[in-house]
Each structure stands twice: as structure tokens, then as C-alpha cells.
LORO-503844 format. One record per residue (C-alpha): chain; residue in one letter; residue number from 1; z, y, x. Coordinates in Angstrom, 2 decimals, padded with zeros to 5 digits, always signed. Layout:
residues N
  mol  type  seq       c3       c2       c1
    A     A  NUM        Z        Y        X
...
//
This chain:
residues 66
  mol  type  seq       c3       c2       c1
    A     M    1  -045.53  -108.79  +059.69
    A     P    2  -048.26  -111.20  +058.52
    A     K    3  -051.61  -111.44  +060.17
    A     M    4  -054.41  -109.27  +058.77
    A     K    5  -057.41  -111.03  +057.31
    A     T    6  -060.97  -110.52  +058.52
    A     H    7  -063.56  -109.83  +055.83
    A     K    8  -066.00  -112.68  +056.45
    A     G    9  -068.94  -110.94  +054.77
    A     A   10  -068.55  -107.98  +057.11
    A     A   11  -068.02  -110.26  +060.11
    A     A   12  -071.40  -111.90  +059.48
    A     R   13  -073.21  -108.55  +059.24
    A     F   14  -071.61  -106.39  +061.93
    A     R   15  -070.83  -106.69  +065.62
    A     F   16  -069.03  -104.46  +068.10
    A     S   17  -070.52  -103.19  +071.33
    A     A   18  -068.69  -103.61  +074.62
    A     G   19  -067.39  -100.08  +074.21
    A     G   20  -066.05  -100.85  +070.73
    A     K   21  -068.71  -099.14  +068.62
    A     P   22  -069.68  -101.01  +065.44
    A     L   23  -073.33  -102.10  +065.32
    A     R   24  -075.52  -103.16  +062.41
    A     M   25  -078.93  -104.72  +061.94
    A     K   26  -081.74  -102.97  +060.09
    A     G   27  -082.39  -104.02  +056.52
    A     H   28  -085.61  -105.21  +054.83
    A     A   29  -086.57  -107.27  +057.90
    A     S   30  -087.76  -110.36  +056.03
    A     H   31  -089.24  -108.68  +052.95
    A     L   32  -093.09  -108.84  +052.92
    A     R   33  -093.01  -109.80  +056.57
    A     R   34  -096.58  -111.12  +056.84
    A     R   35  -098.01  -107.83  +055.69
    A     K   36  -096.23  -105.76  +058.33
    A     S   37  -097.70  -105.06  +061.73
    A     A   38  -096.27  -106.79  +064.79
    A     R   39  -094.95  -103.47  +066.08
    A     S   40  -093.03  -102.75  +062.89
    A     R   41  -091.66  -106.31  +062.82
    A     R   42  -090.37  -105.89  +066.39
    A     M   43  -088.56  -102.71  +065.38
    A     Y   44  -086.30  -104.73  +063.09
    A     D   45  -084.92  -106.73  +066.06
    A     D   46  -082.74  -103.91  +067.40
    A     T   47  -079.17  -103.22  +066.45
    A     M   48  -078.20  -099.70  +065.44
    A     P   49  -074.81  -097.99  +065.49
    A     V   50  -073.04  -097.69  +062.17
    A     S   51  -072.76  -094.15  +060.80
    A     K   52  -069.62  -092.25  +061.71
    A     A   53  -068.60  -092.00  +058.05
    A     D   54  -068.65  -095.80  +057.60
    A     A   55  -066.97  -096.75  +060.89
    A     P   56  -063.34  -096.34  +059.68
    A     K   57  -064.04  -098.49  +056.60
    A     L   58  -065.56  -101.14  +058.82
    A     R   59  -062.56  -101.16  +061.14
    A     A   60  -060.35  -101.90  +058.12
    A     L   61  -062.55  -104.88  +057.21
    A     L   62  -062.67  -106.16  +060.80
    A     P   63  -059.17  -105.53  +062.18
    A     Y   64  -059.62  -107.79  +065.21
    A     G   65  -062.92  -106.32  +066.39
    A     R   66  -062.74  -104.24  +069.56
//
């Protein structure tokens, strides 16, 4: 059976935690950045888990993630 291909757009945007959960970054982080407070800018630095509905689709795009 041939190797499965990784979706490179998804690979650049998503990571997997050590336990295998898919993680994403928050959007709108760079839009109007100077106008935002320092506290709100810091809140964009964290990764968040992907919703449970989107996780199976993401695993199809990233077959060699954990």
C-alpha cells in the first residue's frame, strides 16, 4: 500500500500534544495588533485544543501525527 500524504497546509497550522490531541492557534492575532492591549495580545500566544467535531477530519489530513 502506498504511503499516505500529509496535507502541508494543515501541518503548518496544527500540532499534536504529547497525548495525541490536536492543537490550534487562535486566529486574528496580527490584525490591528497595535490597538490591542498587552493582555489581549498575550492571550493569542496560547494553543487551544481543536473541537471534537473537527478532530477526525484533522487526523485524515495529518495521518502521521500522534
